[in-house]
N, C-alpha and C positions, 0 to 999 in steps of 0.2 A: 420600617422593617425592624424585626426583633430577633435576638439570638435564642435558639432553642437547643436543648440537648436531652438525650435519653441514654440510659446505661443498662448494663447487664444483658440478660437473655432477650429482653424487649428490643434492644438495639440490634442484636444479631438477627432476630426474626423479621424486623422491619426491612433490613437490608436485603435479606433473602426473599422477602415478599416482592420487593421492587424488581429484583433480578428475575423472579419467576414470571412476573407479569409480562416483561419484555420477551423472555425466553419462550413462553407459550405462543406468542404471536409469531416469533421468528421460526419456531419449529414447524408451524403449520405451512410455512413457505417451502419446506424441504422436498426435493424430489420432483418427478415429472407431474405429480398431481398436486403440487403445492399451490397454496392460495396467494392472492395478491394483497397488497396494502395500498390504500389511496391516501395520499398526503394532502391535507388542506393547504399547507404552506407552499408547496410547489405544484399542486394539482397534477401530481405524477402518480402513475400506477406501476408498482414494481413488486416482485417477490424476492428481491435481493435482501439478504439478511442485514447487511450493513446499513442499507437505506432504511429498513424498517426500524432498527434499533436507534438510529440517529434521530428519527422523527418521534419515536415513542418515549424515549427516556426523559426528555425535558417536559413532557406533558403529564407525568405522574403527579397527582395532586399532593399526596403526602410527602412532605419534605424529606423525611428519613428514608422512605422507600425509594424516592428519587435518587438520593445519594448512593444507595446500594446499587441501583441499576446503572448509574453513571460510572461507578467504580468498576463494575464488570465490563461495561462497554469500552472502557479505556484498555483493559486487558485484551479484549477481543480485537480492538482496533490495532493494537501492536502486533498481534498474531497475523491479522489480515494484511498489514503492511509488509510483513516478512514473506508470506507465502501466497497472498492473493485470495483465491477461491476458498475461503475458510470460515467466514463469519457465521453462517448458519450452523455448521458443524461445531464451531467453538462455543456458541451460545448454548446449544443443546448439551454439550459435554460439561460446560461450566455448571449448569443447573443440576444435571444428573449426578455428577461427582460430589457437588456440594451437599445435595440431599443424602447421599450415601454416607458422607462424613458426619452428618448430623446424628446418625444412629449411635455414634460413639460419644456424643456430647450431652451435657446436662440439658434438661427441658424444664418447663414450668412445674412439672410434677416429679421430676427426678433431679435431685440436687447434685449428686456425684457423677462425674464423667467416667465412662468406661475406658477412655484413652485420653492421654494428654494431646495437646496440639502438636507437640514434637513427635509423638508416637504416630499420629495420623499422617504427618508429613513423611515419616520414614516408611510407613506402609504404602503410601501412594508412590513414593519414589521407587521402592522395590518392585511393586506391581507394574508400574509404568515401564520399567526396564525389561520386565518379562514380556509385556505385550509388544514392545518395540522389537525385541529379539525375534518374536514370532512373525511379526510383519516383515522383518529382514529375510526370514527363511522363505516366505511365500511370494515375495516381490519378483516380478519378471521385467527385464528390460524391454523398451520399445524396439521392435525389430524391423518395422516398416513404416512408411509414410501413412499407409492406410490405418494402422493401429493408432498413430498419433492423431489422425483426423477424428477417429472414434472417441479418443480421449478428450479432444476439444469439444466434441458434441455433447458430452456429459455436462460440461459447465455452461456452454453457450446455448444449448437447446435450440440451435438454429443450424441447419445443414450447410447453408452457404458460408456462414461465418466459420463453422468448423472446418470446412474445406480450405478456406483462405488461411486460417491460423495453423492448421496441421501441416499443410504443404509448405508454407513459408518458414515455420519453425524447423521443419526437417531440413530445408535448404540452408538456413542460418546456423544450425547446430545448437547444442545445448547452452552455449553462452550467448547466442544471438538474442536480441531484444526486440519486442514488438510493442508498440503503443497504440491504444485505441482512441480515436477522437471522433466526435460527432461532425457530420458535414450536412450541408443543406442540399441533399440529393435524395432521390427516391430509391437508390440501390446502394449496397455495400460494395466496397472494393478494397484492394490492398496495394501498397506501393513500397518498394524497396528503396531505401535512401542511404547514400554514402554520408557518414557523419558519426556523431557521438551523442550519447545521452549522459547527462551529468546530474548530480544530486543536489542542485540548488536552483533558485529561480529569481524572479524579478524582486526589486527592493520595495516597491510600493504598488498597491492596488490601483493607484491613479494611472499607472502605465498600461493597464489592461486594455487591449483593443477589441477583445471579444468578451463582453460581459456575461454572456450565457455560459460559456465554458471557463470563465475567469482565466484567460490566457493572454499573453502578449505575443502576437503573431506577426512576423515579418517574413514575407515570401518573395522579396526582391533583394538584389545585391545591395549590401549595406556595409560600410566600414566598421571594423571592430578593433578595439584596443584591449590587450590582455595584460593584466598586472596584478601583483599581490600587495600593492600599496593600499593604504586606507585613503580614500578620496574625500577630502574636505574642501572648503572654499579655496584655500591657497592652491591645492592640487588641481582644482577645476580651472583656475586661472592659467596654470601652466599648460593644461590640455587645450584650453581655448586659444592661447597665444601660439602654441607650437603646432597644433593639429587642426582644431576646428575652423580657424580662419582660412587655412589653406584649402580644407575640404569644401568650405562654402564657395570659394572662388572656382572650384571644380564642379559647381552646381549640385553638390551633395546636400541633401536636406537634413541629414542627421548622422549619428554615429552611436554604435553600441560600445559601452564601457563595461568590461567585466573586471571587477576588483574584489579584494578581500572584504572590504566593507565601505560603506558610504555614511558620512555624517548627516544628521538631520538638516543642517544648513545647506549642505551641498545638494541634497535631494530637493529641497525647497527651491533653491536657485535654478536647478535644472528644469523643474516643472514650470517656473515662471517664464523661462525662455524657450519653451517647447514650440511656440509658434514661429520663432525665428530660426532656431537650429535645435532639432530634437536630440537630446542626450538620453539614450535608453540604458538605464542602469541595471546590470545583472550581477548577482552575487557569485563570486568564484566558487568552484566546487568545494563541498564541505569535506569530503574524504580525500586524503592524500593530495592536497591542493596543488602544490608545485608541480608534481609529476603529471597529474591529469590536465593541468593548464598547458603543459608541453604537448600532450596528446591533442588538445584542441588547437594549439598553434600549428601542429602538423596538418590539421584539416583546413584551417582558414588562412594560413600564411602569416606574414608579418613577423613580429618579434614578441616574445614574452618578456615583459619588463619586470625583472626580479629585484626586489628592494635590497637584496644582499649583494647584488652585482652591478646595478645601474641606478644612477640618480634619475628621478623622474624628469628633471630639467633637460636631460640628454635625449629625450624622446623626439623622434623626427617623423615626418610623413611617411618615410619608407618603412617605419616600424608598424604601420597599420595593416591589418589583414582584412579579408572580405568574406562575410557570411553570404551564402546563397539563400539560406532559410534559417529562421530560429523560431521556435515555439516554446515560450517560457511560462511555467506555472509558478506557484508559490514555492514549491520544493523540488522541482526538477525542470530541466530544459533539454530540448533537442537542438543540435547545431549541425548544419551541413555547410560545406564550403563550395567553391567553384571548382568543379572537376576538370582539370587539364593536365598537361604533362608535368608541370611544376607540382601540382597537387599529388600526383602519383609518386613522384620522386620523394617528396617530404614524408608522405605516409609510409612508404617502403623503408626509408631510413629509420623512422620511429619504430616500426614493427621489428626491424632487425635488432635495435637497441633493447626493446622489451623482451624479445626472445632470449637474448644473451643474459638479461637480468633473471629470467626464469631459471636458466641453467645454473646461475651462480647463487640462487637463493637457497637457504637452508630451511625456510619456513613453508609448510604446506599451505597455510592460509594465504601467505603472500604470493605463492605460486598460482593459487586459484584466482586471486584478484588480478594478477598480471595477465593470466590467460584470458580472463574476461575482457580486459582492455585490448588485448591483441585481437580477439574475436571481433570486437566492434570496429577496429581500424581495418581489419581484413574484409569483413563482410557487411559492415554498416549495420543498419537496423531497418525495421519496417513499420509502416503506419497503416493500421487497419482503419479505413474510413467507414464509419457506421452511418448509413442513410436509411430512410424509410419513407413511405408515402404519408405517414402521419407523425406529428411531433411526439405524441404519447408513445407510439411504438418505437420510435427512434431512441427515446430515453430508456425504454425497457431493454432494447437490444444493447445499448451502450453499457448498462449495468452488467449484463450477461457477458459482454465482450471483455470488460475489465477483469471479471473473474477468470474467464477462459485464458486470457493472455498469460497470466502467471502459472495457471494450472498446466497448460500444455508445455511450457518451458520446463517445469519441475518434473513432469511426467517423462520427458525425454532425458532429463538429467539423472533422475533417480529411480526410474522404473515405476510400475504400477502394481496395485493389488486389486482383488475383487472390490467392486464399488457398491454404492448404495448401502453402506454399513455392513455388507456381508462379511468382509474380512474381520472386522471387530466381532461380529456375531459368532463366527466359526471359532475364533480364538476364545471367546467367552465360554462356549460350549465345552471346551477342554479344561477350563479352569476349575479349581476346587471350590466348593462352597465356602463362603467366608472371605474369599479374596475381595478386597475392597473395590476392585474395578470390574468384577464379574458382571454385575447388573448394569452399572452406568454405561459401559461401552456398547451396549446393545441399543442405546437410545435412538441412533440414526436409523437403523434397520426397522425398529419398532414403529417409528414415526412414519416412515415411507409405506410400510405395510398397512398401517392404520388408515392412511390417506388414500390408498389404492383401491381399485375395484376388487370385488370378491374373486378369489382364485388367481390373483395377479402373481406372476413369476418374474423376478428381476432378470433381464436379459444377460447372457453370459458376457457380451462385449462391453458391458458397463464396468469401467475400471476407474479407480481413484489414484492420484499420484501418491506414492509411498511417502515422499518427503512432506507432503501436506498433512497427512494423518499423523506422522511421527511428530512433527513440530507442534500441531494443535494439542495432541495428547500431553507432550512433555511440558508445554507452557501452562496448560490448564492444571495439571497435577501440581505444578510449582505454585500456582496462584491460590488454589482452593484452601490450603491450610491457613494462609494469612487472612483470606476473606472470611472464613468460618470462625476465626478467632476475634472478630469484631466484638468489642465490649462496651463501646460508647460511640455516639455520633453527635456532633454539634453541627448546626446549620443555621443559616439566616432564613427566616420564614416570613411569609406574608402576614401582616398583623391581624388579618381576618381569619387566619387559619390556626386552629388549636393543635396541640400535640396529638389529639386523637385523629387528625387528618381531615376533619370536617370543617367547612368554612363557617358554619354556625354550630358551635359546640353545644351538645345537649346538656353538658354539665354546667354551662354558663361561664366557664373559665375564659 
């Protein structure tokens, strides 16, 4: 492998070419007439923008073009993690806004720029605020369950899934959470669960029990220890002597340990002893760890072992709680306890405490987070079980369900605007010529109309979540000035590949 680099306008153009290659494929997947992508890697067919980009970016032959595509994909991925159903819209806007910004920058034939990168950033920021203000004026709140079901249908493109998601989200409220998971069944279903979703997961992929979904799944009662200690080999010995031996005499085959962190030696030791007593290691919540652990303690019982209040040596069998179900991924986990009178008492006490904290808080951000935690403890969450008669269709439905889960929650939370790019199109029509966003924001509407049959009219019931469009536009406008100011790229290239991007260079270099 060798290091290669390019500079100047050539570097910027290569990065943009890589972005456009992926963006064109993703754009063709947008809307009800969008096309599918077939991946050789997973033999999966999907029109999900995130799926298409994930598989296309690494296949771009030219090293510099690939770096550009991967850079944009990282920006889109962050947006998608925040709002869900946004990858296709984000890719289209990234490309359209970048190309508009290029009109103000030097080219191979024009040496001087019309605007500096700082001026372009200011123009985008000003115009973005104007568009968001217009979106704010035209948004309407979700007023009925039926409206929410229609909102879910836009993302899921499946009437049954839309019915499940819209109805359940309406019951759970705007802070309620739904998770989609594949199941080996021919039909889809939805299940409401008492418990908590947290933002961390298993410590090692060796713990995965379902390789297809990359999850650690426990669906029977299992002991659980909650602590913010870092668990190394000495701590494992304490747990083994104080807890695991007693559990083994009670015919328990294993125990979940949720801790702040685990050393490599502790993980290795646990994996070596899995056949005799399974120690399933889960990382403690990433955000607001102590407090969320106390929420979990209310759900599973036992005692939260705080390193500022209790020595780990003082842990006893009575400090162990019990999970009724846990599904852990790399970066999130769902946990439910055994629902009985004690469970209800613990959860009610925790809810009362959190509600008092909301009243006493001076921070709107903190109040919102506390309200979301209360909503989980009060209403639990739901699991949308995605099934189908064929594996290919099940994976396609799962992609759609993942998009719709976040979309329907944000629609209920922030209201909706005209969908299929119509809201942006109507705002664009009112903008003055020369506004840097006037042309780019019509890209979604233009793509859908291009893909649609002749004389197609977008149905009035098609609506998009206001918060999704707002977030995508703001994040993209913040990213584009930095991306368009690329002046040099270095990368590690295949020794057979020349700077020109061809495996056998015509120049002989």
